[in-house]
C-alpha positions as CSV (number, residue, x, y, z in Angstrom):
1,M,118.2,95.4,90.3
2,L,115.2,97.8,89.6
3,T,114.2,98.0,86.0
4,V,112.6,101.4,85.3
5,T,110.2,101.9,82.4
6,P,109.0,105.3,81.2
7,K,106.0,107.0,82.8
8,K,102.8,106.5,80.7
9,S,100.6,109.3,79.4
10,G,98.0,110.1,82.0
11,E,99.6,108.0,84.7
12,S,99.8,109.7,88.1
13,A,103.0,109.6,90.2
14,K,101.5,107.0,92.5
15,E,100.3,104.9,89.6
16,Y,103.7,105.1,88.0
17,A,105.5,104.0,91.2
18,L,103.0,101.2,91.8
19,R,103.3,99.9,88.3
20,V,107.1,99.9,88.2
21,L,107.4,98.3,91.7
22,L,104.8,95.7,90.7
23,E,106.5,94.8,87.4
24,N,109.8,94.3,89.3
25,I,108.3,92.2,92.0
26,V,106.4,90.0,89.5
27,S,109.5,89.6,87.3
28,V,111.6,88.8,90.4
29,N,114.0,91.7,89.6
30,L,113.0,92.5,93.1
31,A,113.3,89.1,94.6
32,P,111.5,87.8,97.7
33,G,113.3,89.0,100.8
34,D,115.0,92.0,99.0
35,K,114.9,95.2,100.9
36,I,113.2,98.2,99.3
37,V,115.0,101.4,100.0
38,E,112.5,104.2,99.5
39,H,115.2,106.8,98.8
40,D,116.6,104.7,96.0
41,I,113.2,104.1,94.5
42,C,112.3,107.8,94.5
43,S,115.6,108.6,92.9
44,A,115.3,106.0,90.2
45,L,111.8,107.1,89.3
46,G,112.4,110.8,89.7
47,L,109.5,111.1,92.2
48,S,109.0,112.6,95.6
49,R,108.6,110.5,98.7
50,T,104.8,110.7,98.9
51,P,103.8,108.8,95.8
52,C,106.4,106.1,96.5
53,R,105.2,105.7,100.0
54,E,101.6,105.5,98.8
55,A,102.6,102.8,96.3
56,E,104.4,100.9,99.0
57,L,101.4,101.0,101.3
58,E,99.2,99.7,98.5
59,L,101.6,96.8,97.8
60,A,101.7,96.0,101.6
61,R,97.8,95.9,101.5
62,R,98.1,93.4,98.6
63,K,100.6,91.3,100.7
64,L,103.4,91.8,98.1
65,I,105.7,93.7,100.4
66,T,106.1,93.7,104.2
67,I,106.8,96.8,106.2
68,Q,108.7,96.0,109.4
69,P,108.9,98.9,111.9
70,K,112.6,99.9,112.6
71,R,113.8,97.3,110.1
72,G,112.6,98.4,106.8
73,T,110.4,97.4,103.8
74,F,111.0,94.0,102.1
75,V,109.5,92.1,99.2
76,S,107.2,89.4,100.6
77,Y,108.2,85.8,100.3
78,I,105.9,83.7,98.1
79,D,103.2,82.2,100.2
80,P,102.2,78.8,98.7
81,A,98.8,78.9,100.5
82,L,98.0,82.3,98.9
83,V,99.2,81.2,95.5
84,E,96.9,78.2,95.7
85,E,93.9,80.5,96.6
86,V,94.6,82.6,93.5
87,R,95.1,79.6,91.3
88,A,91.8,78.1,92.5
89,L,90.0,81.4,91.9
90,R,91.5,81.8,88.5
91,S,90.7,78.2,87.6
92,V,87.0,78.8,88.3
93,L,86.8,81.9,86.2
94,E,88.9,80.6,83.3
95,K,86.9,77.4,82.9
96,E,83.8,79.5,82.5
97,V,85.7,81.9,80.1
98,S,86.8,78.9,78.0
99,R,83.2,77.7,77.8
100,L,82.0,81.2,76.8
101,A,84.8,81.4,74.2
102,C,83.3,78.5,72.3
103,K,80.2,80.6,71.8
104,R,81.4,84.2,71.6
105,L,84.8,84.4,70.0
106,T,84.7,85.5,66.4
107,A,87.0,84.2,63.7
108,S,89.0,87.4,64.0
109,H,89.5,86.8,67.8
110,V,90.6,83.2,67.2
111,D,93.1,84.3,64.5
112,S,94.6,86.9,66.9
113,L,95.0,84.2,69.5
114,W,96.7,81.8,67.0
115,E,99.1,84.7,66.1
116,N,99.9,85.1,69.8
117,V,100.7,81.4,70.1
118,T,102.9,81.5,67.0
119,I,105.0,84.4,68.2
120,W,105.0,82.9,71.7
121,E,106.4,79.6,70.4
122,M,109.3,81.6,68.8
123,Y,110.2,83.2,72.1
124,I,110.0,79.9,73.9
125,R,112.5,78.5,71.5
126,R,114.7,81.5,72.2
127,G,114.3,81.2,75.9
128,D,113.3,84.8,76.3
129,E,111.5,84.7,79.7
130,K,110.3,88.3,79.6
131,K,108.6,87.8,76.2
132,I,107.2,84.4,77.2
133,F,105.6,85.8,80.3
134,F,104.2,88.9,78.4
135,L,102.7,86.9,75.6
136,D,101.2,84.3,78.1
137,K,99.5,87.1,80.0
138,K,98.3,88.7,76.7
139,F,96.8,85.4,75.6
140,H,94.6,85.1,78.6
141,K,93.7,88.8,78.5
142,M,92.6,88.4,74.9
143,L,90.4,85.5,75.9
144,Y,88.6,87.4,78.6
145,A,88.2,90.5,76.4
146,G,86.9,88.4,73.4
147,C,84.2,87.0,75.7
148,G,83.2,90.4,77.0
149,C,84.5,89.5,80.5
150,N,86.8,92.5,81.1
151,Y,85.6,93.0,84.7
152,W,86.5,89.4,85.5
153,Y,89.9,90.0,84.1
154,E,90.3,93.1,86.3
155,L,89.2,91.1,89.3
156,I,91.7,88.3,88.8
157,E,94.5,90.8,88.0
158,S,94.1,92.5,91.3
159,V,95.4,89.3,93.0
160,A,97.3,87.8,90.1
161,P,100.8,88.9,91.1
162,H,101.1,86.2,93.8
163,F,100.5,83.5,91.1
164,D,102.4,85.4,88.4
165,R,105.6,85.2,90.4
166,T,105.4,81.4,90.3
167,T,104.7,81.5,86.6
168,V,107.8,83.6,86.0
169,L,109.9,81.1,88.0
170,S,108.4,78.2,86.1
171,F,109.5,79.8,82.9
172,K,113.0,80.3,84.4
173,C,112.9,76.5,85.0
174,R,112.0,76.0,81.3
175,L,108.7,74.4,82.2
176,T,107.0,75.6,79.0
177,E,106.4,72.6,76.9
178,H,103.1,71.5,78.4
179,V,101.8,75.1,78.8
180,E,102.4,75.6,75.1
181,R,100.5,72.5,74.3
182,D,97.6,73.6,76.5
183,H,97.2,76.9,74.6
184,I,97.1,75.0,71.3
185,D,94.6,72.4,72.5
186,L,92.4,75.1,73.9
187,L,92.3,77.0,70.6
188,K,91.5,73.8,68.7
189,A,88.6,73.1,71.1
190,I,87.3,76.6,70.8
191,E,87.4,76.4,67.0
192,R,85.3,73.2,67.2
193,G,82.9,74.8,69.6
194,D,83.7,71.9,72.0
195,E,82.8,73.4,75.4
196,E,83.6,70.4,77.5
197,E,87.0,69.9,75.9
198,A,87.8,73.6,76.3
199,V,86.9,73.4,80.0
200,A,88.9,70.2,80.4
201,V,92.0,71.8,78.8
202,T,91.7,74.8,81.0
203,A,91.4,72.7,84.1
204,R,94.6,70.8,83.0
205,H,96.3,74.1,82.3
206,M,95.5,75.6,85.7
207,D,96.8,72.4,87.4
208,R,100.2,72.9,85.9
209,Y,101.4,74.8,88.9
210,I,100.5,72.0,91.3
211,Q,102.5,69.6,89.1
212,N,105.5,72.0,88.8
213,A,105.5,73.3,92.4
214,A,108.1,70.9,93.7
215,T,110.5,71.7,90.8
216,I,110.1,75.5,91.2
217,R,110.6,75.3,95.0
218,S,113.7,73.1,94.6
219,A,115.2,75.6,92.1
220,F,114.3,78.7,94.2
221,P,114.0,77.5,97.8
222,D,114.9,80.9,99.3
223,Y,112.0,82.6,97.6
224,F,109.2,80.8,99.4
225,L,107.7,81.4,102.9
226,K,109.1,78.8,105.2
């Protein structure tokens, strides 16, 4: 079922439709294989057909929805090969970000990251998947920003939804213990200025999906491309 959030200040109609659809696809509120009924989307968002159609075309370009002539528009199934491409790209960037973090992060930046982890741990204990995902994303965004790598973050975010869907599913499977440990170990390495350890922890962190893939696919077999 579509979850609708309010339109943000300065957000165009197309940007609004795109953001809401993207949020619902990533969170799996719109599950792989679900049909997207344009009329219902327009009605839910209070928008005309044009911005909703433009948003759908953008999502199709990103391979997140599939437009099938005479059949309709559907949320794309998770493509393991595409997920792996995104994971590998993100791994390259984040290993370099972790190295830079040892040199560039201020004490204030590190404190903010520890605060994020502390709050994140609370929501992990509560099993609040939405908050767990939000704070996980925020942690990585803060790392990029603190290192002055905002463009890198924008680059990876443009393809991140393919990987993010598997992250959401991993949290639904309660695969959080090792991810939590990775964040803590990374911050400790950054505080010590230990670049090699920071890179090693990041590599381990980005390999979690490979380790968890079988469990995720077993729990949600109908979500993946056959």
